[in-house]
Structures are given as structure tokens and as C-alpha cells.
C-alpha positions as CSV (number, residue, x, y, z in Angstrom):
1,M,-54.5,-43.3,-60.9
2,A,-56.2,-45.0,-63.7
3,N,-59.9,-45.0,-64.0
4,I,-60.3,-47.3,-66.9
5,A,-60.2,-51.1,-66.5
6,S,-57.7,-51.4,-69.5
7,A,-55.3,-48.8,-68.0
8,E,-55.4,-50.4,-64.6
9,K,-54.6,-53.8,-66.3
10,A,-51.8,-52.0,-68.3
11,N,-50.5,-50.7,-65.0
12,R,-50.5,-54.2,-63.4
13,Q,-48.6,-55.7,-66.4
14,S,-46.1,-53.0,-66.7
15,E,-45.2,-53.5,-62.9
16,R,-44.8,-57.1,-63.5
17,H,-42.7,-56.5,-66.5
18,R,-40.6,-54.0,-64.7
19,L,-39.8,-56.3,-61.9
20,H,-39.1,-59.2,-64.3
21,N,-36.7,-57.1,-66.4
22,R,-35.0,-55.8,-63.2
23,Y,-34.4,-59.2,-62.0
24,Y,-32.7,-60.4,-65.3
25,A,-30.8,-57.3,-65.6
26,K,-29.4,-57.4,-62.1
27,T,-28.6,-61.1,-62.3
28,T,-26.8,-60.5,-65.7
29,R,-24.8,-57.5,-64.1
30,N,-23.6,-59.8,-61.2
31,A,-22.7,-62.6,-63.5
32,I,-20.6,-60.2,-65.5
33,R,-19.0,-58.8,-62.5
34,A,-18.1,-62.2,-61.2
35,L,-16.7,-63.3,-64.6
36,R,-14.5,-60.1,-64.6
37,N,-13.3,-60.9,-61.0
38,T,-12.2,-64.3,-62.1
39,T,-8.4,-65.0,-62.2
40,D,-8.7,-68.6,-63.3
41,K,-8.8,-69.0,-67.1
42,K,-10.5,-72.3,-67.1
43,A,-13.2,-71.2,-64.8
44,A,-13.7,-68.1,-66.8
45,E,-14.0,-70.1,-70.1
46,A,-16.5,-72.5,-68.2
47,D,-18.8,-69.6,-67.1
48,A,-18.6,-67.6,-70.4
49,P,-21.3,-69.4,-72.3
50,K,-23.8,-68.9,-69.5
51,V,-23.0,-65.2,-69.1
52,F,-23.1,-64.7,-73.0
53,A,-26.5,-66.4,-73.0
54,M,-27.8,-64.1,-70.3
55,I,-26.5,-61.0,-72.2
56,D,-28.2,-62.4,-75.4
57,K,-31.4,-62.8,-73.6
58,L,-31.5,-59.2,-72.4
59,A,-30.8,-58.0,-76.0
60,K,-33.6,-60.3,-77.3
61,I,-36.1,-58.9,-75.0
62,G,-35.0,-55.3,-75.8
63,F,-33.6,-54.5,-72.4
64,I,-30.3,-53.6,-73.9
65,H,-29.3,-52.9,-77.5
66,K,-28.0,-55.6,-79.6
67,N,-24.8,-53.7,-80.2
68,K,-24.3,-53.2,-76.6
69,A,-24.8,-56.9,-76.0
70,S,-22.2,-57.5,-78.7
71,N,-19.7,-54.9,-77.1
72,L,-20.1,-56.6,-73.7
73,K,-19.5,-60.1,-75.0
74,S,-16.4,-59.0,-77.0
75,G,-15.0,-57.2,-74.0
76,L,-15.6,-60.2,-71.8
77,Q,-13.9,-62.5,-74.4
78,V,-10.9,-60.2,-74.7
79,F,-10.6,-60.3,-70.8
80,I,-10.7,-64.2,-70.9
81,N,-8.1,-64.3,-73.6
82,K,-5.7,-62.2,-71.6
83,L,-5.9,-64.4,-68.6
84,A,-2.9,-66.5,-68.0
């Protein structure tokens, strides 16, 4: 356990940040899963911008790498384009 005030504050902040990042990551994973389970092209095209924005936000805050974000978005777009 930290004995210095600044270390205690850093621990509090890191715990808040961890929970915040975990929430956004889990929410984005669920949104990606829901989009991949969609069989209707119109619905998928309507949801895609929201999911892409969530992925971009994760890349912006550094939770995932920008190339991973790009690969996720590309894969989702390919999936949407293949829907009938």
C-alpha cells in the first residue's frame, strides 16, 4: 500500500481510469458483436457509424492501437458489404 499522498492519489486515479476504460471497451465489444450478428443490411448500415465512432474513441484514448481500430472497422465494413 502506498505511504505517500501522491502515490495514494495516483492509485485512486488509476482505479477510476481502469473502470472507465473497461466500461468503454466492453460496450464497444458488445456493439461490434451485435453488428456482426445483424442479418439486415439496412440496420447494419445504420448502426455502423456509431460503432465506428466507438472504435475510434478507443484508439484515441490509447486503449487499442490505431491500426487495430482500422482493421476492426475494415472487417466490419467488409461484413456489411457482403450482406444481402
